[in-house]
LUMZA-457053 format. One record per atom (N, C-alpha, C): x, y, z; atom name; residue number from 1; residue in one letter. Coordinates in Angstrom, 1 decimal, decimal comma, m for minus. Layout:
BEGIN
PT / X / Y / Z / CA / NUM / a
...
END
This chain:
BEGIN
PT / 0,8 / m1,2 / 0,0 / N / 1 / m
PT / 0,0 / 0,0 / 0,0 / CA / 1 / m
PT / 0,9 / 1,3 / 0,0 / C / 1 / m
PT / 2,0 / 1,2 / 0,7 / N / 2 / k
PT / 2,8 / 2,3 / 0,9 / CA / 2 / k
PT / 3,4 / 2,7 / m0,5 / C / 2 / k
PT / 3,8 / 1,6 / m1,3 / N / 3 / r
PT / 4,4 / 1,8 / m2,6 / CA / 3 / r
PT / 3,4 / 2,5 / m3,5 / C / 3 / r
PT / 2,2 / 2,2 / m3,5 / N / 4 / k
PT / 1,2 / 2,8 / m4,4 / CA / 4 / k
PT / 1,1 / 4,3 / m4,2 / C / 4 / k
PT / 1,0 / 4,7 / m2,9 / N / 5 / s
PT / 0,9 / 6,1 / m2,6 / CA / 5 / s
PT / 2,1 / 6,9 / m3,0 / C / 5 / s
PT / 3,3 / 6,2 / m2,8 / N / 6 / r
PT / 4,5 / 6,9 / m3,2 / CA / 6 / r
PT / 4,6 / 7,1 / m4,8 / C / 6 / r
PT / 4,2 / 6,0 / m5,5 / N / 7 / i
PT / 4,1 / 6,1 / m6,9 / CA / 7 / i
PT / 3,1 / 7,2 / m7,4 / C / 7 / i
PT / 2,0 / 7,2 / m6,8 / N / 8 / k
PT / 1,0 / 8,3 / m7,1 / CA / 8 / k
PT / 1,5 / 9,7 / m6,9 / C / 8 / k
PT / 2,2 / 9,8 / m5,7 / N / 9 / r
PT / 2,8 / 11,1 / m5,4 / CA / 9 / r
PT / 3,8 / 11,6 / m6,4 / C / 9 / r
PT / 4,8 / 10,7 / m6,7 / N / 10 / y
PT / 5,8 / 11,0 / m7,7 / CA / 10 / y
PT / 5,2 / 11,2 / m9,1 / C / 10 / y
PT / 4,3 / 10,3 / m9,4 / N / 11 / g
PT / 3,7 / 10,4 / m10,8 / CA / 11 / g
PT / 2,9 / 11,8 / m10,9 / C / 11 / g
PT / 2,2 / 12,2 / m9,9 / N / 12 / s
PT / 1,5 / 13,4 / m10,0 / CA / 12 / s
PT / 2,5 / 14,6 / m10,0 / C / 12 / s
PT / 3,6 / 14,5 / m9,3 / N / 13 / r
PT / 4,6 / 15,6 / m9,4 / CA / 13 / r
PT / 5,2 / 15,7 / m10,8 / C / 13 / r
PT / 5,4 / 14,6 / m11,4 / N / 14 / i
PT / 6,0 / 14,6 / m12,8 / CA / 14 / i
PT / 5,0 / 15,2 / m13,7 / C / 14 / i
PT / 3,7 / 14,8 / m13,6 / N / 15 / l
PT / 2,7 / 15,4 / m14,5 / CA / 15 / l
PT / 2,5 / 16,9 / m14,3 / C / 15 / l
PT / 2,6 / 17,3 / m13,0 / N / 16 / i
PT / 2,5 / 18,8 / m12,8 / CA / 16 / i
PT / 3,7 / 19,5 / m13,3 / C / 16 / i
PT / 4,9 / 18,9 / m13,2 / N / 17 / g
PT / 6,1 / 19,5 / m13,7 / CA / 17 / g
PT / 6,0 / 19,6 / m15,2 / C / 17 / g
PT / 5,5 / 18,6 / m15,9 / N / 18 / m
PT / 5,4 / 18,6 / m17,4 / CA / 18 / m
PT / 4,4 / 19,7 / m17,8 / C / 18 / m
PT / 3,3 / 19,8 / m17,1 / N / 19 / f
PT / 2,3 / 20,8 / m17,4 / CA / 19 / f
PT / 2,9 / 22,2 / m17,2 / C / 19 / f
PT / 3,6 / 22,5 / m16,1 / N / 20 / v
PT / 4,2 / 23,8 / m15,9 / CA / 20 / v
PT / 5,3 / 24,0 / m17,0 / C / 20 / v
PT / 6,1 / 23,0 / m17,3 / N / 21 / l
PT / 7,1 / 23,2 / m18,3 / CA / 21 / l
PT / 6,5 / 23,5 / m19,7 / C / 21 / l
PT / 5,4 / 22,9 / m20,0 / N / 22 / v
PT / 4,8 / 23,2 / m21,3 / CA / 22 / v
PT / 4,2 / 24,6 / m21,3 / C / 22 / v
PT / 3,6 / 25,0 / m20,3 / N / 23 / l
PT / 3,1 / 26,4 / m20,2 / CA / 23 / l
PT / 4,2 / 27,4 / m20,2 / C / 23 / l
PT / 5,2 / 27,3 / m19,4 / N / 24 / l
PT / 6,2 / 28,2 / m19,3 / CA / 24 / l
PT / 7,1 / 28,3 / m20,6 / C / 24 / l
PT / 7,3 / 27,1 / m21,2 / N / 25 / g
PT / 8,0 / 27,0 / m22,4 / CA / 25 / g
PT / 7,2 / 27,7 / m23,6 / C / 25 / g
PT / 5,9 / 27,4 / m23,6 / N / 26 / g
PT / 5,1 / 28,1 / m24,6 / CA / 26 / g
PT / 5,0 / 29,6 / m24,4 / C / 26 / g
PT / 4,9 / 30,0 / m23,2 / N / 27 / c
PT / 4,9 / 31,5 / m22,9 / CA / 27 / c
PT / 6,2 / 32,1 / m23,3 / C / 27 / c
PT / 7,3 / 31,5 / m22,9 / N / 28 / g
PT / 8,7 / 32,0 / m23,2 / CA / 28 / g
PT / 8,9 / 32,2 / m24,7 / C / 28 / g
PT / 8,6 / 31,1 / m25,5 / N / 29 / i
PT / 8,9 / 31,2 / m26,9 / CA / 29 / i
PT / 7,9 / 32,2 / m27,6 / C / 29 / i
PT / 6,7 / 32,3 / m27,1 / N / 30 / y
PT / 5,7 / 33,2 / m27,6 / CA / 30 / y
PT / 6,2 / 34,7 / m27,4 / C / 30 / y
PT / 6,8 / 34,9 / m26,2 / N / 31 / y
PT / 7,3 / 36,2 / m25,8 / CA / 31 / y
PT / 8,4 / 36,6 / m26,7 / C / 31 / y
PT / 9,4 / 35,7 / m26,9 / N / 32 / f
PT / 10,6 / 36,0 / m27,7 / CA / 32 / f
PT / 10,4 / 36,0 / m29,2 / C / 32 / f
PT / 9,6 / 35,1 / m29,7 / N / 33 / e
PT / 9,5 / 34,8 / m31,1 / CA / 33 / e
PT / 8,3 / 35,4 / m31,9 / C / 33 / e
PT / 7,3 / 35,9 / m31,2 / N / 34 / k
PT / 6,1 / 36,3 / m31,8 / CA / 34 / k
PT / 6,3 / 37,4 / m32,8 / C / 34 / k
PT / 7,2 / 38,3 / m32,6 / N / 35 / n
PT / 7,4 / 39,5 / m33,5 / CA / 35 / n
PT / 8,4 / 39,1 / m34,6 / C / 35 / n
PT / 9,3 / 38,2 / m34,4 / N / 36 / e
PT / 10,2 / 37,8 / m35,4 / CA / 36 / e
PT / 9,7 / 36,8 / m36,4 / C / 36 / e
PT / 8,8 / 35,9 / m35,9 / N / 37 / q
PT / 8,2 / 34,8 / m36,8 / CA / 37 / q
PT / 6,7 / 34,7 / m36,5 / C / 37 / q
PT / 6,0 / 35,7 / m36,8 / N / 38 / p
PT / 4,5 / 35,6 / m36,5 / CA / 38 / p
PT / 3,8 / 34,5 / m37,2 / C / 38 / p
PT / 4,2 / 34,1 / m38,3 / N / 39 / e
PT / 3,5 / 33,0 / m39,0 / CA / 39 / e
PT / 3,7 / 31,7 / m38,3 / C / 39 / e
PT / 4,8 / 31,5 / m37,6 / N / 40 / i
PT / 5,1 / 30,3 / m36,9 / CA / 40 / i
PT / 4,7 / 30,3 / m35,4 / C / 40 / i
PT / 5,1 / 31,4 / m34,8 / N / 41 / f
PT / 4,9 / 31,5 / m33,3 / CA / 41 / f
PT / 3,9 / 32,6 / m32,9 / C / 41 / f
PT / 3,1 / 33,0 / m33,8 / N / 42 / g
PT / 2,1 / 34,1 / m33,6 / CA / 42 / g
PT / 0,9 / 33,6 / m32,7 / C / 42 / g
PT / 0,7 / 32,4 / m32,7 / N / 43 / s
PT / m0,5 / 31,8 / m31,9 / CA / 43 / s
PT / 0,0 / 31,2 / m30,6 / C / 43 / s
PT / m0,6 / 31,6 / m29,5 / N / 44 / f
PT / m0,2 / 31,0 / m28,2 / CA / 44 / f
PT / m0,3 / 29,5 / m28,2 / C / 44 / f
PT / m1,4 / 29,0 / m28,8 / N / 45 / w
PT / m1,6 / 27,5 / m28,8 / CA / 45 / w
PT / m0,6 / 26,8 / m29,7 / C / 45 / w
PT / m0,1 / 27,5 / m30,8 / N / 46 / g
PT / 0,9 / 27,0 / m31,6 / CA / 46 / g
PT / 2,2 / 26,9 / m30,8 / C / 46 / g
PT / 2,5 / 27,8 / m29,9 / N / 47 / t
PT / 3,7 / 27,8 / m29,1 / CA / 47 / t
PT / 3,6 / 26,7 / m28,0 / C / 47 / t
PT / 2,4 / 26,4 / m27,6 / N / 48 / i
PT / 2,2 / 25,3 / m26,6 / CA / 48 / i
PT / 2,5 / 24,0 / m27,3 / C / 48 / i
PT / 2,0 / 23,9 / m28,6 / N / 49 / w
PT / 2,3 / 22,7 / m29,4 / CA / 49 / w
PT / 3,8 / 22,6 / m29,6 / C / 49 / w
PT / 4,5 / 23,7 / m29,9 / N / 50 / w
PT / 6,0 / 23,7 / m30,0 / CA / 50 / w
PT / 6,6 / 23,2 / m28,7 / C / 50 / w
PT / 6,1 / 23,6 / m27,6 / N / 51 / s
PT / 6,7 / 23,2 / m26,3 / CA / 51 / s
PT / 6,5 / 21,7 / m26,1 / C / 51 / s
PT / 5,4 / 21,2 / m26,4 / N / 52 / i
PT / 5,1 / 19,7 / m26,3 / CA / 52 / i
PT / 6,1 / 19,0 / m27,2 / C / 52 / i
PT / 6,2 / 19,4 / m28,4 / N / 53 / r
PT / 7,1 / 18,8 / m29,4 / CA / 53 / r
PT / 8,6 / 18,9 / m29,0 / C / 53 / r
PT / 9,0 / 19,9 / m28,3 / N / 54 / t
PT / 10,3 / 20,1 / m27,9 / CA / 54 / t
PT / 10,7 / 19,2 / m26,7 / C / 54 / t
PT / 9,7 / 19,0 / m25,8 / N / 55 / i
PT / 9,9 / 18,1 / m24,7 / CA / 55 / i
PT / 10,2 / 16,7 / m25,2 / C / 55 / i
PT / 9,4 / 16,3 / m26,2 / N / 56 / g
PT / 9,6 / 14,9 / m26,8 / CA / 56 / g
PT / 10,9 / 14,8 / m27,6 / C / 56 / g
PT / 11,1 / 13,7 / m28,2 / N / 57 / p
PT / 12,4 / 13,4 / m28,9 / CA / 57 / p
PT / 12,5 / 14,1 / m30,2 / C / 57 / p
PT / 11,4 / 14,6 / m30,7 / N / 58 / t
PT / 11,4 / 15,2 / m32,1 / CA / 58 / t
PT / 11,0 / 16,6 / m32,0 / C / 58 / t
PT / 11,4 / 17,4 / m33,0 / N / 59 / e
PT / 11,0 / 18,8 / m33,1 / CA / 59 / e
PT / 10,3 / 19,0 / m34,4 / C / 59 / e
PT / 9,3 / 19,8 / m34,5 / N / 60 / e
PT / 8,6 / 20,1 / m35,7 / CA / 60 / e
PT / 9,5 / 20,8 / m36,7 / C / 60 / e
PT / 9,5 / 20,3 / m37,9 / N / 61 / e
PT / 10,3 / 21,0 / m39,0 / CA / 61 / e
PT / 9,9 / 22,4 / m39,2 / C / 61 / e
PT / 10,8 / 23,3 / m39,2 / N / 62 / g
PT / 10,5 / 24,7 / m39,5 / CA / 62 / g
PT / 10,2 / 25,5 / m38,2 / C / 62 / g
PT / 10,0 / 24,9 / m37,1 / N / 63 / m
PT / 9,7 / 25,6 / m35,9 / CA / 63 / m
PT / 11,0 / 25,8 / m35,0 / C / 63 / m
PT / 11,9 / 26,6 / m35,6 / N / 64 / i
PT / 13,2 / 26,8 / m34,9 / CA / 64 / i
PT / 13,2 / 28,3 / m34,6 / C / 64 / i
PT / 13,6 / 28,6 / m33,3 / N / 65 / s
PT / 13,7 / 30,0 / m32,9 / CA / 65 / s
PT / 14,9 / 30,6 / m33,4 / C / 65 / s
PT / 14,8 / 32,0 / m33,7 / N / 66 / v
PT / 15,9 / 32,7 / m34,3 / CA / 66 / v
PT / 16,5 / 33,8 / m33,3 / C / 66 / v
PT / 15,7 / 34,2 / m32,3 / N / 67 / t
PT / 16,2 / 35,1 / m31,4 / CA / 67 / t
PT / 17,0 / 34,4 / m30,3 / C / 67 / t
PT / 17,9 / 35,2 / m29,6 / N / 68 / t
PT / 18,7 / 34,6 / m28,6 / CA / 68 / t
PT / 17,8 / 34,2 / m27,4 / C / 68 / t
PT / 16,9 / 35,0 / m27,0 / N / 69 / g
PT / 16,0 / 34,6 / m25,9 / CA / 69 / g
PT / 15,2 / 33,3 / m26,3 / C / 69 / g
PT / 14,7 / 33,2 / m27,5 / N / 70 / g
PT / 14,0 / 32,0 / m28,0 / CA / 70 / g
PT / 14,9 / 30,8 / m28,0 / C / 70 / g
PT / 16,1 / 31,0 / m28,4 / N / 71 / q
PT / 17,1 / 29,8 / m28,4 / CA / 71 / q
PT / 17,4 / 29,4 / m27,0 / C / 71 / q
PT / 17,5 / 30,3 / m26,0 / N / 72 / i
PT / 17,7 / 30,0 / m24,6 / CA / 72 / i
PT / 16,5 / 29,2 / m24,1 / C / 72 / i
PT / 15,3 / 29,7 / m24,4 / N / 73 / a
PT / 14,1 / 29,1 / m24,0 / CA / 73 / a
PT / 14,0 / 27,7 / m24,6 / C / 73 / a
PT / 14,4 / 27,5 / m25,8 / N / 74 / e
PT / 14,4 / 26,2 / m26,5 / CA / 74 / e
PT / 15,3 / 25,2 / m25,8 / C / 74 / e
PT / 16,5 / 25,7 / m25,4 / N / 75 / v
PT / 17,5 / 24,8 / m24,7 / CA / 75 / v
PT / 16,9 / 24,4 / m23,4 / C / 75 / v
PT / 16,4 / 25,4 / m22,6 / N / 76 / i
PT / 15,9 / 25,1 / m21,3 / CA / 76 / i
PT / 14,7 / 24,1 / m21,4 / C / 76 / i
PT / 13,8 / 24,3 / m22,3 / N / 77 / v
PT / 12,7 / 23,3 / m22,5 / CA / 77 / v
PT / 13,2 / 21,9 / m22,9 / C / 77 / v
PT / 14,1 / 21,9 / m23,8 / N / 78 / a
PT / 14,6 / 20,6 / m24,2 / CA / 78 / a
PT / 15,3 / 19,8 / m23,1 / C / 78 / a
PT / 16,2 / 20,5 / m22,3 / N / 79 / l
PT / 16,9 / 19,9 / m21,2 / CA / 79 / l
PT / 15,9 / 19,5 / m20,1 / C / 79 / l
PT / 15,0 / 20,3 / m19,8 / N / 80 / a
PT / 14,0 / 20,0 / m18,8 / CA / 80 / a
PT / 13,1 / 18,8 / m19,2 / C / 80 / a
PT / 12,8 / 18,8 / m20,5 / N / 81 / g
PT / 12,0 / 17,7 / m21,0 / CA / 81 / g
PT / 12,8 / 16,4 / m21,0 / C / 81 / g
PT / 14,1 / 16,4 / m21,3 / N / 82 / f
PT / 14,9 / 15,3 / m21,2 / CA / 82 / f
PT / 15,0 / 14,8 / m19,8 / C / 82 / f
PT / 15,1 / 15,7 / m18,8 / N / 83 / t
PT / 15,2 / 15,3 / m17,4 / CA / 83 / t
PT / 13,9 / 14,7 / m17,0 / C / 83 / t
PT / 12,8 / 15,1 / m17,5 / N / 84 / i
PT / 11,5 / 14,5 / m17,1 / CA / 84 / i
PT / 11,4 / 13,1 / m17,7 / C / 84 / i
PT / 11,8 / 12,9 / m18,9 / N / 85 / v
PT / 11,8 / 11,6 / m19,5 / CA / 85 / v
PT / 12,7 / 10,6 / m18,7 / C / 85 / v
PT / 13,9 / 11,1 / m18,3 / N / 86 / i
PT / 14,8 / 10,3 / m17,5 / CA / 86 / i
PT / 14,1 / 9,9 / m16,2 / C / 86 / i
PT / 13,4 / 10,9 / m15,6 / N / 87 / t
PT / 12,8 / 10,7 / m14,3 / CA / 87 / t
PT / 11,7 / 9,6 / m14,4 / C / 87 / t
PT / 10,9 / 9,7 / m15,5 / N / 88 / v
PT / 9,8 / 8,7 / m15,7 / CA / 88 / v
PT / 10,5 / 7,3 / m15,9 / C / 88 / v
PT / 11,5 / 7,2 / m16,6 / N / 89 / a
PT / 12,2 / 5,9 / m16,8 / CA / 89 / a
PT / 12,7 / 5,4 / m15,5 / C / 89 / a
PT / 13,3 / 6,3 / m14,7 / N / 90 / a
PT / 13,8 / 5,8 / m13,4 / CA / 90 / a
PT / 12,7 / 5,4 / m12,5 / C / 90 / a
PT / 11,5 / 6,1 / m12,5 / N / 91 / l
PT / 10,4 / 5,7 / m11,7 / CA / 91 / l
PT / 9,9 / 4,3 / m12,1 / C / 91 / l
PT / 9,8 / 4,1 / m13,4 / N / 92 / l
PT / 9,4 / 2,7 / m13,9 / CA / 92 / l
PT / 10,4 / 1,6 / m13,5 / C / 92 / l
PT / 11,7 / 1,9 / m13,6 / N / 93 / m
PT / 12,7 / 0,9 / m13,1 / CA / 93 / m
PT / 12,5 / 0,7 / m11,6 / C / 93 / m
PT / 12,2 / 1,7 / m10,9 / N / 94 / y
PT / 12,0 / 1,5 / m9,4 / CA / 94 / y
PT / 10,8 / 0,6 / m9,2 / C / 94 / y
PT / 9,8 / 0,8 / m9,9 / N / 95 / i
PT / 8,6 / 0,0 / m9,7 / CA / 95 / i
PT / 8,9 / m1,5 / m10,1 / C / 95 / i
PT / 9,6 / m1,7 / m11,2 / N / 96 / i
PT / 10,0 / m3,1 / m11,6 / CA / 96 / i
PT / 10,9 / m3,7 / m10,6 / C / 96 / i
PT / 11,9 / m3,0 / m10,1 / N / 97 / i
PT / 12,8 / m3,6 / m9,2 / CA / 97 / i
PT / 12,1 / m3,9 / m7,8 / C / 97 / i
PT / 11,3 / m3,0 / m7,4 / N / 98 / e
PT / 10,6 / m3,2 / m6,1 / CA / 98 / e
PT / 9,6 / m4,3 / m6,2 / C / 98 / e
PT / 8,9 / m4,5 / m7,3 / N / 99 / t
PT / 8,0 / m5,6 / m7,5 / CA / 99 / t
PT / 8,7 / m6,9 / m7,5 / C / 99 / t
PT / 9,9 / m6,9 / m8,2 / N / 100 / r
PT / 10,7 / m8,2 / m8,2 / CA / 100 / r
PT / 11,2 / m8,5 / m6,9 / C / 100 / r
PT / 11,6 / m7,5 / m6,1 / N / 101 / f
PT / 12,1 / m7,8 / m4,7 / CA / 101 / f
PT / 10,9 / m8,3 / m3,9 / C / 101 / f
PT / 9,7 / m7,8 / m4,0 / N / 102 / d
PT / 8,6 / m8,3 / m3,3 / CA / 102 / d
PT / 8,2 / m9,7 / m3,7 / C / 102 / d
PT / 8,4 / m10,1 / m4,9 / N / 103 / i
PT / 8,1 / m11,4 / m5,4 / CA / 103 / i
PT / 9,1 / m12,4 / m4,8 / C / 103 / i
PT / 10,4 / m12,0 / m4,8 / N / 104 / e
PT / 11,4 / m12,8 / m4,2 / CA / 104 / e
PT / 11,2 / m13,0 / m2,7 / C / 104 / e
PT / 10,7 / m12,0 / m2,0 / N / 105 / q
PT / 10,4 / m12,1 / m0,6 / CA / 105 / q
PT / 9,3 / m13,1 / m0,4 / C / 105 / q
PT / 8,2 / m13,0 / m1,2 / N / 106 / l
PT / 7,1 / m13,9 / m1,1 / CA / 106 / l
PT / 7,5 / m15,4 / m1,3 / C / 106 / l
PT / 8,4 / m15,6 / m2,3 / N / 107 / r
PT / 8,9 / m16,9 / m2,6 / CA / 107 / r
PT / 9,7 / m17,5 / m1,4 / C / 107 / r
PT / 10,5 / m16,6 / m0,8 / N / 108 / k
PT / 11,3 / m17,1 / 0,3 / CA / 108 / k
PT / 10,4 / m17,4 / 1,5 / C / 108 / k
PT / 9,4 / m16,6 / 1,7 / N / 109 / e
PT / 8,4 / m16,9 / 2,8 / CA / 109 / e
PT / 7,7 / m18,2 / 2,6 / C / 109 / e
PT / 7,3 / m18,4 / 1,3 / N / 110 / m
PT / 6,6 / m19,6 / 1,0 / CA / 110 / m
PT / 7,5 / m20,9 / 1,2 / C / 110 / m
PT / 8,7 / m20,8 / 0,8 / N / 111 / r
PT / 9,7 / m21,9 / 1,0 / CA / 111 / r
PT / 9,9 / m22,1 / 2,5 / C / 111 / r
PT / 10,0 / m21,1 / 3,3 / N / 112 / d
PT / 10,1 / m21,2 / 4,7 / CA / 112 / d
PT / 8,9 / m21,9 / 5,4 / C / 112 / d
PT / 7,7 / m21,5 / 4,9 / N / 113 / d
PT / 6,5 / m22,1 / 5,4 / CA / 113 / d
PT / 6,4 / m23,6 / 5,0 / C / 113 / d
PT / 6,8 / m23,9 / 3,8 / N / 114 / d
PT / 6,8 / m25,3 / 3,4 / CA / 114 / d
PT / 7,7 / m26,2 / 4,2 / C / 114 / d
PT / 8,8 / m25,7 / 4,6 / N / 115 / q
PT / 9,8 / m26,4 / 5,3 / CA / 115 / q
PT / 9,4 / m26,7 / 6,8 / C / 115 / q
PT / 8,5 / m25,9 / 7,3 / N / 116 / t
PT / 8,1 / m26,0 / 8,7 / CA / 116 / t
PT / 6,9 / m26,9 / 8,8 / C / 116 / t
END
């Protein structure tokens, strides 16, 4: 029971972090790039989509920032997104390892019960 609450807590923190990252990344790129590239970054929702794509492993073709502030925002969003992906992978590995440990403990207890 304790493990499930811990997983829920960390999982919810990761989701909240991703949501904040998407919003802040979209706002940052909109602020820096809307005047330089209004056809690409003129829409707030378009910049939110850019932020989502930048967090993931691929970037949309043609959605590249040209201003220094936009490039800094792009690097920050990409690195933070990479960190979130690594955190999710680590959480999944934690779940797998802990589950395997629990199974081994149960097997050991069952063997001990059979021997008595």
